[in-house]
N, CA, C and O atoms as a Tinker XYZ file with bonds, in Angstrom:
   384  protein
     1  N    -21.410000   -9.980000  -26.716000    73     2
     2  CA   -21.124000   -9.865000  -25.392000    64     1     3
     3  C    -19.420000   -9.971000  -25.312000    63     2     4     5
     4  O    -18.626000   -9.094000  -24.971000    81     3
     5  N    -19.125000  -11.526000  -25.804000    73     3     6
     6  CA   -17.399000  -11.808000  -25.601000    64     5     7
     7  C    -16.967000  -10.758000  -26.616000    63     6     8     9
     8  O    -16.404000   -9.711000  -26.295000    81     7
     9  N    -17.257000  -11.093000  -27.806000    73     7    10
    10  CA   -16.893000  -10.149000  -28.785000    64     9    11
    11  C    -16.065000   -8.609000  -28.749000    63    10    12    13
    12  O    -15.211000   -8.139000  -29.500000    81    11
    13  N    -16.646000   -8.145000  -27.687000    73    11    14
    14  CA   -16.706000   -6.703000  -27.443000    64    13    15
    15  C    -15.894000   -6.399000  -26.478000    63    14    16    17
    16  O    -15.434000   -5.277000  -26.262000    81    15
    17  N    -15.598000   -7.821000  -25.596000    73    15    18
    18  CA   -14.928000   -7.303000  -24.249000    64    17    19
    19  C    -13.544000   -7.704000  -24.738000    63    18    20    21
    20  O    -13.227000   -8.589000  -25.533000    81    19
    21  N    -12.513000   -6.496000  -23.803000    73    19    22
    22  CA   -10.885000   -6.925000  -24.067000    64    21    23
    23  C    -10.289000   -8.069000  -23.159000    63    22    24    25
    24  O     -9.189000   -8.504000  -23.500000    81    23
    25  N    -10.870000   -8.582000  -22.084000    73    23    26
    26  CA   -10.143000   -8.897000  -21.232000    64    25    27
    27  C    -11.253000   -9.842000  -20.729000    63    26    28    29
    28  O    -12.335000   -9.497000  -20.253000    81    27
    29  N    -10.866000  -10.896000  -20.888000    73    27    30
    30  CA   -11.693000  -12.106000  -20.517000    64    29    31
    31  C    -10.531000  -13.054000  -19.716000    63    30    32    33
    32  O     -9.349000  -13.051000  -20.060000    81    31
    33  N    -10.962000  -13.711000  -18.804000    73    31    34
    34  CA   -10.621000  -14.870000  -17.703000    64    33    35
    35  C    -11.421000  -15.850000  -17.820000    63    34    36    37
    36  O    -12.614000  -15.553000  -17.892000    81    35
    37  N    -11.009000  -17.431000  -17.880000    73    35    38
    38  CA   -12.131000  -18.135000  -17.865000    64    37    39
    39  C    -11.210000  -19.256000  -16.789000    63    38    40    41
    40  O     -9.980000  -19.315000  -16.780000    81    39
    41  N    -12.156000  -20.121000  -15.894000    73    39    42
    42  CA   -11.952000  -21.164000  -15.175000    64    41    43
    43  C    -12.471000  -22.490000  -15.266000    63    42    44    45
    44  O    -13.578000  -22.828000  -14.847000    81    43
    45  N    -11.688000  -23.188000  -15.793000    73    43    46
    46  CA   -12.039000  -24.614000  -16.279000    64    45    47
    47  C    -11.927000  -25.881000  -15.559000    63    46    48    49
    48  O    -10.942000  -26.032000  -14.836000    81    47
    49  N    -12.860000  -26.882000  -15.660000    73    47    50
    50  CA   -12.002000  -28.342000  -14.858000    64    49    51
    51  C    -11.211000  -28.652000  -15.787000    63    50    52    53
    52  O    -11.085000  -28.237000  -16.939000    81    51
    53  N    -10.641000  -29.486000  -15.137000    73    51    54
    54  CA    -9.653000  -30.601000  -15.926000    64    53    55
    55  C     -9.915000  -30.955000  -17.292000    63    54    56    57
    56  O     -9.182000  -30.742000  -18.258000    81    55
    57  N    -11.176000  -31.589000  -17.272000    73    55    58
    58  CA   -11.663000  -32.014000  -18.800000    64    57    59
    59  C    -11.962000  -30.967000  -19.489000    63    58    60    61
    60  O    -12.386000  -31.339000  -20.583000    81    59
    61  N    -11.952000  -29.445000  -19.364000    73    59    62
    62  CA   -11.913000  -28.313000  -19.962000    64    61    63
    63  C    -13.227000  -27.458000  -19.747000    63    62    64    65
    64  O    -13.380000  -26.275000  -20.052000    81    63
    65  N    -14.150000  -28.318000  -19.152000    73    63    66
    66  CA   -15.592000  -28.086000  -18.832000    64    65    67
    67  C    -15.530000  -26.474000  -17.924000    63    66    68    69
    68  O    -15.010000  -26.237000  -16.833000    81    67
    69  N    -16.145000  -25.710000  -18.703000    73    67    70
    70  CA   -16.371000  -24.075000  -18.299000    64    69    71
    71  C    -17.030000  -24.031000  -17.332000    63    70    72    73
    72  O    -18.224000  -24.329000  -17.363000    81    71
    73  N    -16.194000  -23.517000  -15.862000    73    71    74
    74  CA   -17.331000  -23.651000  -14.821000    64    73    75
    75  C    -17.318000  -22.337000  -14.245000    63    74    76    77
    76  O    -17.718000  -22.209000  -13.087000    81    75
    77  N    -16.671000  -20.747000  -15.283000    73    75    78
    78  CA   -16.007000  -19.608000  -14.649000    64    77    79
    79  C    -15.898000  -18.619000  -15.455000    63    78    80    81
    80  O    -15.650000  -18.978000  -16.606000    81    79
    81  N    -16.008000  -17.253000  -15.265000    73    79    82
    82  CA   -15.388000  -16.214000  -16.724000    64    81    83
    83  C    -15.779000  -15.294000  -15.957000    63    82    84    85
    84  O    -16.775000  -15.380000  -15.239000    81    83
    85  N    -14.832000  -14.066000  -16.056000    73    83    86
    86  CA   -14.510000  -13.075000  -15.779000    64    85    87
    87  C    -14.752000  -12.145000  -16.569000    63    86    88    89
    88  O    -13.628000  -11.896000  -17.003000    81    87
    89  N    -15.846000  -11.058000  -17.339000    73    87    90
    90  CA   -15.563000  -10.530000  -18.486000    64    89    91
    91  C    -15.623000   -8.869000  -18.531000    63    90    92    93
    92  O    -16.474000   -8.110000  -18.068000    81    91
    93  N    -14.164000   -8.535000  -19.406000    73    91    94
    94  CA   -13.890000   -6.885000  -18.596000    64    93    95
    95  C    -14.121000   -6.284000  -19.618000    63    94    96    97
    96  O    -14.606000   -6.923000  -20.551000    81    95
    97  N    -13.871000   -4.983000  -19.762000    73    95    98
    98  CA   -13.137000   -3.421000  -20.309000    64    97    99
    99  C    -12.536000   -2.900000  -19.760000    63    98   100   101
   100  O    -12.741000   -2.448000  -18.634000    81    99
   101  N    -11.336000   -2.797000  -20.616000    73    99   102
   102  CA   -10.472000   -1.653000  -19.704000    64   101   103
   103  C     -9.744000   -1.180000  -21.083000    63   102   104   105
   104  O     -9.949000   -1.449000  -22.266000    81   103
   105  N     -8.650000   -0.222000  -20.293000    73   103   106
   106  CA    -7.643000    0.512000  -21.045000    64   105   107
   107  C     -6.469000    0.229000  -21.075000    63   106   108   109
   108  O     -5.599000    0.688000  -21.815000    81   107
   109  N     -6.338000   -1.012000  -19.778000    73   107   110
   110  CA    -4.970000   -1.600000  -19.218000    64   109   111
   111  C     -4.397000   -0.411000  -18.810000    63   110   112   113
   112  O     -3.221000   -0.389000  -19.174000    81   111
   113  N     -4.690000    0.498000  -18.265000    73   111   114
   114  CA    -3.537000    1.572000  -18.202000    64   113   115
   115  C     -4.135000    2.266000  -16.553000    63   114   116   117
   116  O     -3.434000    2.589000  -15.594000    81   115
   117  N     -5.688000    2.332000  -16.689000    73   115   118
   118  CA    -6.499000    3.191000  -15.445000    64   117   119
   119  C     -6.899000    2.586000  -14.658000    63   118   120   121
   120  O     -6.511000    2.328000  -13.518000    81   119
   121  N     -8.424000    2.076000  -15.708000    73   119   122
   122  CA    -9.384000    1.413000  -14.479000    64   121   123
   123  C     -9.974000    0.270000  -15.922000    63   122   124   125
   124  O     -9.800000    0.522000  -17.115000    81   123
   125  N    -10.580000   -0.798000  -15.432000    73   123   126
   126  CA   -10.839000   -2.373000  -15.840000    64   125   127
   127  C    -12.483000   -1.965000  -15.105000    63   126   128   129
   128  O    -12.794000   -1.664000  -13.953000    81   127
   129  N    -13.215000   -2.106000  -16.240000    73   127   130
   130  CA   -15.041000   -2.244000  -15.156000    64   129   131
   131  C    -15.151000   -3.740000  -15.566000    63   130   132   133
   132  O    -15.090000   -4.067000  -16.751000    81   131
   133  N    -15.324000   -4.691000  -14.508000    73   131   134
   134  CA   -15.799000   -5.932000  -14.450000    64   133   135
   135  C    -17.260000   -6.515000  -15.079000    63   134   136   137
   136  O    -17.689000   -7.365000  -14.299000    81   135
   137  N    -18.005000   -6.363000  -16.036000    73   135   138
   138  CA   -18.930000   -6.622000  -16.027000    64   137   139
   139  C    -19.670000   -7.818000  -16.023000    63   138   140   141
   140  O    -20.861000   -7.838000  -16.333000    81   139
   141  N    -19.131000   -8.665000  -15.739000    73   139   142
   142  CA   -19.609000  -10.144000  -15.379000    64   141   143
   143  C    -18.551000  -10.711000  -14.981000    63   142   144   145
   144  O    -17.417000  -10.602000  -15.448000    81   143
   145  N    -19.106000  -11.659000  -13.639000    73   143   146
   146  CA   -18.202000  -12.565000  -12.778000    64   145   147
   147  C    -19.575000  -13.653000  -12.502000    63   146   148   149
   148  O    -20.587000  -13.584000  -11.805000    81   147
   149  N    -19.150000  -14.404000  -13.204000    73   147   150
   150  CA   -20.177000  -15.596000  -13.500000    64   149   151
   151  C    -19.395000  -17.293000  -12.991000    63   150   152   153
   152  O    -18.475000  -17.886000  -13.555000    81   151
   153  N    -20.148000  -17.686000  -11.803000    73   151   154
   154  CA   -19.531000  -18.950000  -11.752000    64   153   155
   155  C    -20.580000  -20.297000  -11.358000    63   154   156   157
   156  O    -21.491000  -20.106000  -10.553000    81   155
   157  N    -20.399000  -21.511000  -11.919000    73   155   158
   158  CA   -21.553000  -22.178000  -12.368000    64   157   159
   159  C    -21.729000  -22.934000  -11.190000    63   158   160   161
   160  O    -20.797000  -23.595000  -10.732000    81   159
   161  N    -23.093000  -22.887000  -10.541000    73   159   162
   162  CA   -24.018000  -23.347000   -9.274000    64   161   163
   163  C    -23.082000  -24.583000   -8.884000    63   162   164   165
   164  O    -23.038000  -24.761000   -7.667000    81   163
   165  N    -22.544000  -25.217000   -9.424000    73   163   166
   166  CA   -22.005000  -26.620000   -9.200000    64   165   167
   167  C    -20.593000  -26.303000   -8.512000    63   166   168   169
   168  O    -20.182000  -27.084000   -7.655000    81   167
   169  N    -19.746000  -25.037000   -8.909000    73   167   170
   170  CA   -18.691000  -24.683000   -8.389000    64   169   171
   171  C    -18.351000  -23.214000   -7.351000    63   170   172   173
   172  O    -17.368000  -22.649000   -6.873000    81   171
   173  N    -19.664000  -23.073000   -7.376000    73   171   174
   174  CA   -19.516000  -21.827000   -6.018000    64   173   175
   175  C    -19.419000  -22.341000   -4.584000    63   174   176   177
   176  O    -20.327000  -22.897000   -3.966000    81   175
   177  N    -18.409000  -22.123000   -4.223000    73   175   178
   178  CA   -18.325000  -21.964000   -2.959000    64   177   179
   179  C    -16.705000  -22.464000   -2.992000    63   178   180   181
   180  O    -16.206000  -22.658000   -1.883000    81   179
   181  N    -15.937000  -22.665000   -4.054000    73   179   182
   182  CA   -15.111000  -23.254000   -4.367000    64   181   183
   183  C    -13.963000  -22.514000   -4.186000    63   182   184   185
   184  O    -12.881000  -23.097000   -4.115000    81   183
   185  N    -14.051000  -21.124000   -4.088000    73   183   186
   186  CA   -12.851000  -20.244000   -4.656000    64   185   187
   187  C    -12.541000  -19.959000   -5.927000    63   186   188   189
   188  O    -11.490000  -19.334000   -6.074000    81   187
   189  N    -13.187000  -20.252000   -6.948000    73   187   190
   190  CA   -13.238000  -19.963000   -8.290000    64   189   191
   191  C    -13.479000  -18.689000   -8.131000    63   190   192   193
   192  O    -12.487000  -18.040000   -7.799000    81   191
   193  N    -14.729000  -17.942000   -8.286000    73   191   194
   194  CA   -14.729000  -15.924000   -7.960000    64   193   195
   195  C    -13.261000  -15.738000   -7.872000    63   194   196   197
   196  O    -12.378000  -15.522000   -8.702000    81   195
   197  N    -13.293000  -15.883000   -6.679000    73   195   198
   198  CA   -12.085000  -15.090000   -5.965000    64   197   199
   199  C    -10.672000  -15.793000   -7.217000    63   198   200   201
   200  O     -9.924000  -14.884000   -7.576000    81   199
   201  N    -10.478000  -16.547000   -7.545000    73   199   202
   202  CA    -9.694000  -16.867000   -8.249000    64   201   203
   203  C     -9.529000  -16.378000   -9.711000    63   202   204   205
   204  O     -8.455000  -16.227000  -10.292000    81   203
   205  N    -10.771000  -16.154000  -10.209000    73   203   206
   206  CA   -11.110000  -15.181000  -11.097000    64   205   207
   207  C    -10.701000  -13.844000  -10.690000    63   206   208   209
   208  O     -9.833000  -13.443000  -11.465000    81   207
   209  N    -11.016000  -12.876000   -9.659000    73   207   210
   210  CA   -10.454000  -11.687000   -9.694000    64   209   211
   211  C     -9.080000  -11.582000   -9.376000    63   210   212   213
   212  O     -8.453000  -10.528000   -9.478000    81   211
   213  N     -8.612000  -12.632000   -9.000000    73   211   214
   214  CA    -7.153000  -12.671000   -8.492000    64   213   215
   215  C     -6.054000  -12.292000  -10.074000    63   214   216   217
   216  O     -5.217000  -11.518000  -10.539000    81   215
   217  N     -7.002000  -13.723000  -10.389000    73   215   218
   218  CA    -6.457000  -13.567000  -12.335000    64   217   219
   219  C     -6.292000  -12.289000  -12.728000    63   218   220   221
   220  O     -5.249000  -11.746000  -13.090000    81   219
   221  N     -7.609000  -11.742000  -12.618000    73   219   222
   222  CA    -8.054000  -10.713000  -13.446000    64   221   223
   223  C     -6.921000   -9.363000  -12.920000    63   222   224   225
   224  O     -6.411000   -8.500000  -13.633000    81   223
   225  N     -6.841000   -9.481000  -12.084000    73   223   226
   226  CA    -6.372000   -8.338000  -11.115000    64   225   227
   227  C     -4.504000   -8.491000  -11.927000    63   226   228   229
   228  O     -4.055000   -7.567000  -12.606000    81   227
   229  N     -3.926000   -9.419000  -11.734000    73   227   230
   230  CA    -2.775000   -9.707000  -12.078000    64   229   231
   231  C     -2.448000   -9.386000  -13.325000    63   230   232   233
   232  O     -1.438000   -8.789000  -13.697000    81   231
   233  N     -3.528000   -9.891000  -14.104000    73   231   234
   234  CA    -3.355000   -9.394000  -15.363000    64   233   235
   235  C     -2.919000   -8.329000  -15.732000    63   234   236   237
   236  O     -1.964000   -8.046000  -16.455000    81   235
   237  N     -4.097000   -7.370000  -14.895000    73   235   238
   238  CA    -4.208000   -5.806000  -14.790000    64   237   239
   239  C     -2.958000   -5.043000  -14.376000    63   238   240   241
   240  O     -2.553000   -4.003000  -14.893000    81   239
   241  N     -2.420000   -5.697000  -13.390000    73   239   242
   242  CA    -1.313000   -5.098000  -12.806000    64   241   243
   243  C     -2.189000   -4.229000  -11.669000    63   242   244   245
   244  O     -3.400000   -4.232000  -11.453000    81   243
   245  N     -0.675000   -3.194000  -10.775000    73   243   246
   246  CA    -1.087000   -2.829000   -9.810000    64   245   247
   247  C     -1.473000   -1.488000  -10.244000    63   246   248   249
   248  O     -2.447000   -1.159000   -9.567000    81   247
   249  N     -1.188000   -0.669000  -10.973000    73   247   250
   250  CA    -1.890000    0.488000  -10.874000    64   249   251
   251  C     -3.340000    0.888000  -12.089000    63   250   252   253
   252  O     -3.593000    1.963000  -12.633000    81   251
   253  N     -4.120000   -0.545000  -12.198000    73   251   254
   254  CA    -5.397000   -0.298000  -12.972000    64   253   255
   255  C     -6.692000   -0.655000  -11.677000    63   254   256   257
   256  O     -6.531000   -1.616000  -10.925000    81   255
   257  N     -7.595000    0.002000  -11.597000    73   255   258
   258  CA    -8.600000   -0.068000  -10.766000    64   257   259
   259  C     -9.293000   -1.047000  -11.364000    63   258   260   261
   260  O     -9.197000   -1.103000  -12.590000    81   259
   261  N    -10.162000   -2.061000  -10.656000    73   259   262
   262  CA   -10.912000   -2.733000  -10.785000    64   261   263
   263  C    -12.429000   -2.373000  -10.303000    63   262   264   265
   264  O    -12.707000   -2.361000   -9.103000    81   263
   265  N    -13.405000   -2.076000  -11.328000    73   263   266
   266  CA   -14.544000   -1.877000  -10.656000    64   265   267
   267  C    -15.759000   -2.658000  -11.350000    63   266   268   269
   268  O    -15.605000   -3.177000  -12.455000    81   267
   269  N    -17.043000   -2.723000  -10.616000    73   267   270
   270  CA   -18.115000   -3.460000  -10.593000    64   269   271
   271  C    -19.466000   -3.169000  -10.098000    63   270   272   273
   272  O    -19.546000   -2.716000   -8.956000    81   271
   273  N    -20.516000   -3.352000  -10.758000    73   271   274
   274  CA   -21.687000   -3.045000  -10.157000    64   273   275
   275  C    -22.072000   -4.457000  -10.033000    63   274   276   277
   276  O    -21.950000   -5.299000  -10.923000    81   275
   277  N    -22.761000   -4.733000   -8.324000    73   275   278
   278  CA   -23.122000   -5.699000   -8.162000    64   277   279
   279  C    -24.269000   -6.204000   -7.904000    63   278   280   281
   280  O    -25.017000   -5.474000   -7.253000    81   279
   281  N    -24.818000   -7.634000   -8.322000    73   279   282
   282  CA   -26.363000   -7.637000   -7.836000    64   281   283
   283  C    -26.580000   -7.491000   -6.256000    63   282   284   285
   284  O    -25.601000   -7.370000   -5.520000    81   283
   285  N    -27.555000   -7.501000   -5.878000    73   283   286
   286  CA   -27.707000   -7.480000   -4.290000    64   285   287
   287  C    -27.452000   -8.466000   -3.814000    63   286   288   289
   288  O    -26.980000   -8.416000   -2.678000    81   287
   289  N    -27.605000   -9.513000   -4.320000    73   287   290
   290  CA   -27.611000  -11.228000   -3.816000    64   289   291
   291  C    -25.549000  -11.513000   -3.826000    63   290   292   293
   292  O    -24.919000  -12.455000   -3.347000    81   291
   293  N    -25.202000  -10.675000   -4.328000    73   291   294
   294  CA   -23.482000  -10.849000   -4.402000    64   293   295
   295  C    -22.686000  -10.016000   -3.651000    63   294   296   297
   296  O    -21.456000  -10.070000   -3.661000    81   295
   297  N    -23.460000   -9.109000   -2.886000    73   295   298
   298  CA   -22.952000   -8.192000   -2.431000    64   297   299
   299  C    -21.899000   -8.631000   -1.206000    63   298   300   301
   300  O    -20.789000   -8.109000   -1.321000    81   299
   301  N    -22.034000   -9.298000   -0.331000    73   299   302
   302  CA   -21.611000  -10.158000    0.703000    64   301   303
   303  C    -20.149000  -10.848000    0.045000    63   302   304   305
   304  O    -19.127000  -11.005000    0.711000    81   303
   305  N    -20.295000  -11.209000   -1.381000    73   303   306
   306  CA   -19.092000  -12.132000   -1.876000    64   305   307
   307  C    -17.713000  -11.207000   -2.007000    63   306   308   309
   308  O    -16.548000  -11.427000   -1.675000    81   307
   309  N    -18.268000  -10.246000   -2.543000    73   307   310
   310  CA   -17.375000   -9.125000   -3.045000    64   309   311
   311  C    -16.649000   -8.314000   -1.531000    63   310   312   313
   312  O    -15.459000   -8.023000   -1.412000    81   311
   313  N    -17.796000   -8.063000   -0.436000    73   311   314
   314  CA   -16.976000   -7.580000    0.515000    64   313   315
   315  C    -15.677000   -8.663000    1.073000    63   314   316   317
   316  O    -14.485000   -8.465000    1.310000    81   315
   317  N    -16.488000   -9.783000    1.140000    73   315   318
   318  CA   -15.606000  -10.655000    1.831000    64   317   319
   319  C    -14.387000  -10.783000    0.813000    63   318   320   321
   320  O    -13.379000  -11.138000    1.424000    81   319
   321  N    -14.209000  -10.639000   -0.286000    73   319   322
   322  CA   -13.205000  -10.796000   -0.778000    64   321   323
   323  C    -12.155000   -9.569000   -0.735000    63   322   324   325
   324  O    -11.074000   -9.622000   -1.323000    81   323
   325  N    -12.534000   -8.590000   -0.068000    73   323   326
   326  CA   -11.898000   -7.101000   -0.065000    64   325   327
   327  C    -12.304000   -6.088000   -0.586000    63   326   328   329
   328  O    -11.795000   -4.993000   -0.347000    81   327
   329  N    -13.402000   -6.276000   -1.485000    73   327   330
   330  CA   -13.112000   -5.199000   -2.291000    64   329   331
   331  C    -14.145000   -4.116000   -1.282000    63   330   332   333
   332  O    -14.844000   -4.496000   -0.343000    81   331
   333  N    -13.981000   -2.483000   -1.856000    73   331   334
   334  CA   -14.376000   -1.600000   -1.382000    64   333   335
   335  C    -15.463000   -1.009000   -1.903000    63   334   336   337
   336  O    -15.499000   -0.757000   -3.107000    81   335
   337  N    -16.801000   -0.615000   -0.826000    73   335   338
   338  CA   -17.889000   -0.325000   -1.646000    64   337   339
   339  C    -17.358000    1.281000   -1.765000    63   338   340   341
   340  O    -16.761000    1.953000   -0.923000    81   339
   341  N    -17.850000    1.679000   -3.279000    73   339   342
   342  CA   -18.062000    3.284000   -3.698000    64   341   343
   343  C    -19.161000    3.981000   -3.302000    63   342   344   345
   344  O    -20.147000    3.245000   -3.261000    81   343
   345  N    -19.514000    5.762000   -2.814000    73   343   346
   346  CA   -20.132000    5.655000   -3.121000    64   345   347
   347  C    -20.755000    6.594000   -4.233000    63   346   348   349
   348  O    -21.896000    6.826000   -4.632000    81   347
   349  N    -18.781000    7.266000   -4.725000    73   347   350
   350  CA   -19.215000    8.390000   -5.429000    64   349   351
   351  C    -19.537000    7.347000   -7.403000    63   350   352   353
   352  O    -18.899000    7.723000   -8.386000    81   351
   353  N    -20.152000    6.637000   -7.458000    73   351   354
   354  CA   -20.507000    6.018000   -8.451000    64   353   355
   355  C    -21.867000    6.723000   -9.500000    63   354   356   357
   356  O    -22.795000    7.408000   -9.070000    81   355
   357  N    -21.709000    6.440000  -10.505000    73   355   358
   358  CA   -23.212000    7.406000  -11.163000    64   357   359
   359  C    -23.364000    6.250000  -12.448000    63   358   360   361
   360  O    -22.571000    5.352000  -12.729000    81   359
   361  N    -24.803000    6.638000  -13.189000    73   359   362
   362  CA   -24.923000    5.867000  -13.829000    64   361   363
   363  C    -26.444000    6.196000  -14.631000    63   362   364   365
   364  O    -27.435000    6.513000  -13.973000    81   363
   365  N    -26.472000    6.073000  -16.141000    73   363   366
   366  CA   -27.806000    6.026000  -16.689000    64   365   367
   367  C    -28.106000    4.760000  -16.968000    63   366   368   369
   368  O    -27.365000    4.043000  -17.640000    81   367
   369  N    -29.294000    4.359000  -16.441000    73   367   370
   370  CA   -30.195000    3.368000  -15.811000    64   369   371
   371  C    -30.297000    2.843000  -17.550000    63   370   372   373
   372  O    -30.187000    3.695000  -18.432000    81   371
   373  N    -30.482000    1.586000  -17.843000    73   371   374
   374  CA   -30.859000    0.950000  -19.293000    64   373   375
   375  C    -32.224000    1.334000  -19.624000    63   374   376   377
   376  O    -33.043000    1.345000  -18.706000    81   375
   377  N    -32.608000    1.667000  -20.863000    73   375   378
   378  CA   -34.390000    1.914000  -20.921000    64   377   379
   379  C    -34.263000    0.427000  -21.060000    63   378   380   381
   380  O    -34.640000    0.165000  -19.918000    81   379
   381  N    -34.076000   -0.468000  -21.466000    73   379   382
   382  CA   -34.569000   -1.702000  -21.775000    64   381   383
   383  C    -34.058000   -2.649000  -21.243000    63   382   384
   384  O    -34.462000   -3.786000  -21.485000    81   383
């Protein structure tokens, strides 16, 4: 999963412990698909997820759209950080 991602943003504690990761696929020109946003349960609620999104957007620049598919439990988080829902999305569901 990590080998084929071309943009990975991490959050670490002062001692180097990994507490958050944003894993993306992008052309750095038009769009970026955020396939994974994960924050350690102990670090949730501290702004780590928003910080990962902000840094991802900073690295992409203002002309690249950031797109993701949310699990139902995280929809509220994405709405709170200002992401807009889209209806015009399509997918082929994984077979396994």
